[in-house]
N, C-alpha and C positions, 0 to 999 in steps of 0.2 A: 509595472512590473519593473523591477528593476531587473538586470541581469549582472552579477558582479564580475568584470573583466581582469585578466589577470594579464603584466604585463610578461611573464613568464608562462605557459599555459604548464609547463613539465613540475610548476610549483603543487604541492600539496593543497585541493581544495576546501582543505578546513583551516591549518594554522596558515597555511600561504605561507610558511616560511621552508621548509623544507621539500627536499626531491619528493615528488610521486614515486609510492612504491607498489601500491596495488586500487586498483576502484578510486581512482584520481586522490589517492590519500596516500600521505607518508608513511613509513612504519610506526614512528611512533604514535600518529593518529591511531593508525589501524590495530595497535596492540592495545588499546584504550578500549576496544571493544570486544565483546563476551558471545564469541559465537556460540552458536547451540546446533545449527543447522536441525530443528529436529522434527519429528512426525507425530501427531498426533490426533486422535478425536474427539469433535466437537458435536455432541449430540449427533450423534451416526453418522457424519460428514469428515472429511479429509481434510487436516490443518495442517502446514507446514509454518513454522518461525524461523527466521535465520539468525537472530541475535536477541540477547539480552536488554530489555530496558532500563540500561543503567546511567549514570551520569553523564559519561559522556553521549551516548544514544540521543539519552533526552535533549541535550546542550546541542547535537547534530540534526535534529528535526524542526528542535525550536526555533535553530536559525533560520531552516530553509521555508518553516510554514513562517513563521511570524515575521523575523525579519529581512525577509524575504531575498536569501542568498538562491536565487533560482540556481544556478550553478549546480546546486549540490545534488539537483534531479539524476546526473551523470554518476554521480558517487549511487546513488540507490540501483537505479537504472540498473549499471554494472552490476551491483550486488547480485538481484533479482534474475539478472540473463545468465550469469555465470551459474549460480545454483540450478537452474532450469534445464541448463542444455548437460552439465555434469548429471544431475540426479535423472534424463532423460524423463523430463517434464513437460512436454513439446507436444502434445497428442490431445488438441483441443481447436474444439470449433471456434471458440470465441474466445478473448480477452476482455475482462469488465474491471475498470477503474472504480474503488468504492466511489460514489459518487456525494457531490456536498452540495447544500442547495443552492439555489442565486443568490441566496443571500449572503450566505459564505462564502461565495467565490466571490461577489461583487466587491465586498469588507477588505478581502485581501488580495484581490488585485490577480488571483489565479488558478486556475485549479489543481493542489499539488499533486495529488495521485495522477491524473489524468496527464501532467508532464514527465511523469515518470513512464508510466506504460508507453506512451509516443515515441520513447526514446528507443525502446526494445522491441516494439510489437512488429514491427516491419520486419526487423531481421529474425525474428521468428517465422515469418510469414503466417500470422495468425491475427483473426478480423477482430475490432474492440467492438462491443456490444455499446454503441453511442446510444440507444434508443434507450438502455435503462435511465433512470432521473430519481433523484431525490425531490418529493414533492411537496413535504410536508418539513416547516423549519421547525426543526426540534433545540431541545434545552444540551446544553455542554452535558455528554454522559458524566465525567469525570463527578458535576455538582450534585449528582442523584446516588441515589443508593439501589442495590441489586435489585429489587423488584421497580423504581422508578424509573429504570434504565430501560426495564419492557415495555412498559408502559407508553415511555416516551416515544418508543419509534415505531409504535404500530401503525401502517397504513401510510407510513412514511417513505415508498417504493412504489416505482411504478416501470411496467413494461408496457409497450406497445408494438410486439413484434413476435412473430413464431418462431420458437426457438425448440419445438418440440426433439424429443430425439438427443439435444446437441451437449457437448460436455464444455462448460465454463470454468474458467478458472478465473477465481480473484483476488484481485490484488488490493490488499491496504498496507497501511503503513505502521498501525498499533493493534495489537489484538488484547483485551483485558479480559472482561469476562464473553465477551463472544458475542454478547449481543445483536451488535449491529452487523456483524456478517451471516448470524442466524435469520434475521429479519430480512436481508437479502437475499439470501440462500431458499429462503420461503417463496417468494415472490415470484425467484426463477424456476424452482419447482412447480409450482403454481402454474404457470407460462409454458410447462410441458420440458423444462432442462432433465436429462436422466443424469447428469451428475454435477457436482459442482465442488473444484477443489477451492480452497481458500489459499491463498501463501503471505503471510503479514512479514513486513521488514522487521519488526520485534514485537517481541510479547514480554508480558509480567508471568512470575515466577508461577503465579496463583493458577495459570490457565496450563501449565504444560503437565 
């Protein structure tokens, strides 16, 4: 795993040129993001999305996930933390980072959502649900149609822990059709969770 080091930590974590304004980003980079901060229903479950998945957000996430600019975890962590505190969304028993398979983590070199959650869960004083795992190597969702996406994820997740009556906050980077979140929620509720609230850093317009 590669951590990008800055000669001046006061510089934007994205462009690395201008001074930090908010969320470790400069004002110019922050202005390129399309904030929505909306709440919507996902098949009877509450879901929040912070930003629209525009071109700049796509580049920001790709830089983090695929170019291994792991310092960007602080950008996404700050965004989520401030939103949760501002909206008073902190009354949860567990936080769950949407899990990747071992194959994906080994290929990428790090668990990208888990790093983000690590960065803010302690500040909120909420335990992570580390026992929830992805046990199936699935195909990339973006390569499949809507029906295939649902089939692709069946039986992909497993939890070996008693969570009866627990309220759980599920964190992911992107929500499109919602199939991944719904499959995770299905397993959590089967294991006894009373409520699962999903928060995605960004979403496509079709889900809102």
